[in-house]
C-alpha positions, 0 to 999 in steps of 0.5 A, a space after each residue: 710367192 715370197 719365202 715366209 722364212 725371210 721375214 723371221 724376226 730378229 733375236 733382239 726384236 723378239 726380246 724387245 716384246 713386252 711379253 718376252 721383257 717380262 719373262 726375261 724379269 723373271 728367268 733372266 736373260 739367258 735362259 730366255 735368250 737361249 729359248 728365243 734363239 732356238 725358236 727362231 731356228 725352228 722358224 728359218 727352217 720353215 716349221 712355224 710362221 713369224 706369227 708363231 714365234 712369241 707365242 711359242 717362245 712364251 710356251 717354251 719357257 721353264 716356270 722358273 730359273 732352276 732346271 728343277 721341274 714340279 713332279 706330282 709323286 704318285 709312286 706310292 712311296 711317300 718318302 721318295 729319295 729320288 723325288 727329294 724325299 719329304 715335300 714341304 708344307 705351305 707354311 714351311 715354304 712360306 717360312 723359306 720365303 721370308 728367310 730367303 731375304 735379310 731376317 734376324 737369323 742371329 740378330 736380336 732385334 729388340 737390343 740390336 745385338 747378335 744372338 743365338 743362330 737359329 734359336 727359335 728352331 732350336 726351341 721348336 725341336 727341344 720342345 717336340 723332344 722334351 726327353 732331350 736335355 739339348 738339341 743341335 741341327 746340322 746339314 744332313 743325317 749322315 753329318 750328325 753322325 759324323 760330328 758325333 764320332 768326330 767329337 766322342 770317338 776320334 782315335 778311339 774306338 765305336 762298337 757297333 754290332 755286325 748286324 747294324 753294319 748298313 749301307 744308307 743308299 747311293 754307296 755311302 756306308 756307316 763303317 766307311 762314315 765313322 772310320 773316316 771321321 778317324 774312329 777304329 770300329 770294333 764289331 761284335 756278335 755275327 750278322 744274326 745274332 748278338 748279346 749284351 755279353 759281346 759288347 761288355 767284351 768289346 768296351 774298354 778304356 779306349 771306347 769312345 761310344 757304342 753306337 746303334 743303328 736302326 737297319 731302316 731299309 732292310 729286315 733280317 728275320 729268322 734266326 735272329 737276337 739283337 740287344 736293345 738300347 736299354 741294356 746296351 745303355 748299362 754299359 760305361 760308355 754313351 750309347 749314340 742311337 742312329 734312328 735315321 727316319 727323323 721320327 720324333 715320337 712313336 707312331 701307331 702305323 710304325 710300331 717297329 720303327 724307333 723314335 727320338 722320344 723312345 730311344 733317349 727314354 731308353 737310355 741312349 745319350 744321343 739320337 741322331 737322325 733325318 729331318 727329311 724323312 718321317 718327320 716331313 721337314 726340309 734336309 738336315 740331321 738332328 742331334 738330340 740328347 745330354 746337355 753336356 754332350 750336345 754342347 760339345 758337339 755345338 762347340 766343335 770346330 767341325 761342327 762349323 763345317 756342318 752348319 745349316 743355312 737360314 732357310 734350313 732352320 725356317 723351314 724346320 722351325 715351320 715343320 715343328 710349329 706349323 700345321 700337319 706336313 705332307 708326310 705325316 699327313 700322307 701316313 695318316 691317310 684314310 683308304 676310303 677317303 682315297 679311293 673316293 678320290 680315285 673314282 672322282 678322278 676316273 668320273 672327271 676323265 670322262 673316258 678320254 682314256 681307260 681308267 679304273 679306281 684299284 686298290 693298291 699298297 703304299 710304301 714309307 720310302 726313304 729308308 724308313 719302315 722297311 716291310 710296312 704296306 700302307 693301304 692306298 688307292 691309286 687310278 689304274 691307266 694304260 702303260 703307254 701314259 707313263 712316259 708322257 705324263 713324266 713328260 707333261 707340266 707338272 710331271 706325274 710319275 707313277 709306277 708300272 705294275 702288271 702291264 698297267 700304269 698306277 697313279 697311287 693317291 697316297 702321296 698326292 694331295 687331295 688339291 692336286 687331283 685336278 691336275 692330275 686329271 689335267 695331265 692324264 687327258 694331255 698325255 692321252 692326246 699325245 698317244 692318240 695323235 
């Protein structure tokens, strides 16, 4: 009997198949050829027949040319840093698609002359926060504070309360960021208590500004005292409020989370924030405040190094002007509706795997609203499904609690429920055989 392995097709023959050629146009030759070579190696090893090669090549190819994979966020953390923080709205994705080609980002099509970069985005941001005299956008929240420090306090002092000397994640710390911009920190108060008199004693002619940092990823309770923005604003220097989360206006479910509007009304000269957290937009840093200060930030040479690209500008504008983005939608989600969806998913699974709809407690995440519990609902599954669900396409990421895998639905769009059902069915087959 002839060894089937001798019939293994040549690499160029497989690449010449019409369906494989289409994949090359979509993914590029490198990814496709690498997949073909791997499948042919299995064919030569006798693991599959020559007739299986092309179908397996097509099945093994990734969805896109990027190594990033689509993930269903069923963790119960709405703004999950490891999953890219805020998922963009369909309107923002469409806007980025338009911006990916040639676009009028710095051109007035009516006159044919150069125009202000990102003018539509800046106008949308200014309209969203009318209390701001002017606005500017940089590439992330840390960059916003860095630019403010470089412009207002290089070679000068920045006064900050000891209890607000926070670490913002992955080892990055606000004090180190400020000092790297050439400013000197003057700490006031103690870890748990600070008074207005502490600020008054520290402010002098060498003070660039007073920094108020919202401790967004922890809570200090007990014998504590803080000084409000309104109180600090009585001092003869600008107050810069780093609110972190990107909340532009007060939110009823997050009463203790500072917003840009309330901070400005309280007397902050400048507010810095992230656009990819509670605002629900792309990664960027927002600068809002007094027109003269924002103008000085925009024209400083360092601002060029922090400039956002056209894709970010497009996504941010669509986030501000378009339909409700996924993050604000999740925060406004109804608990009973989430429970109804969880029950329906269990019904759709049809006994393929033990499943139960259960109440759950979700979190805001992304360094926002620490300690706030969001009522939610989840589908409880056997814990051994966690790994195959993460390995699936799309990947579904939940969390294991008390020996069960919980797929929390607060951050899962209703339109993704069917995909969750199919993913669980495939994962169950993997564990069963």
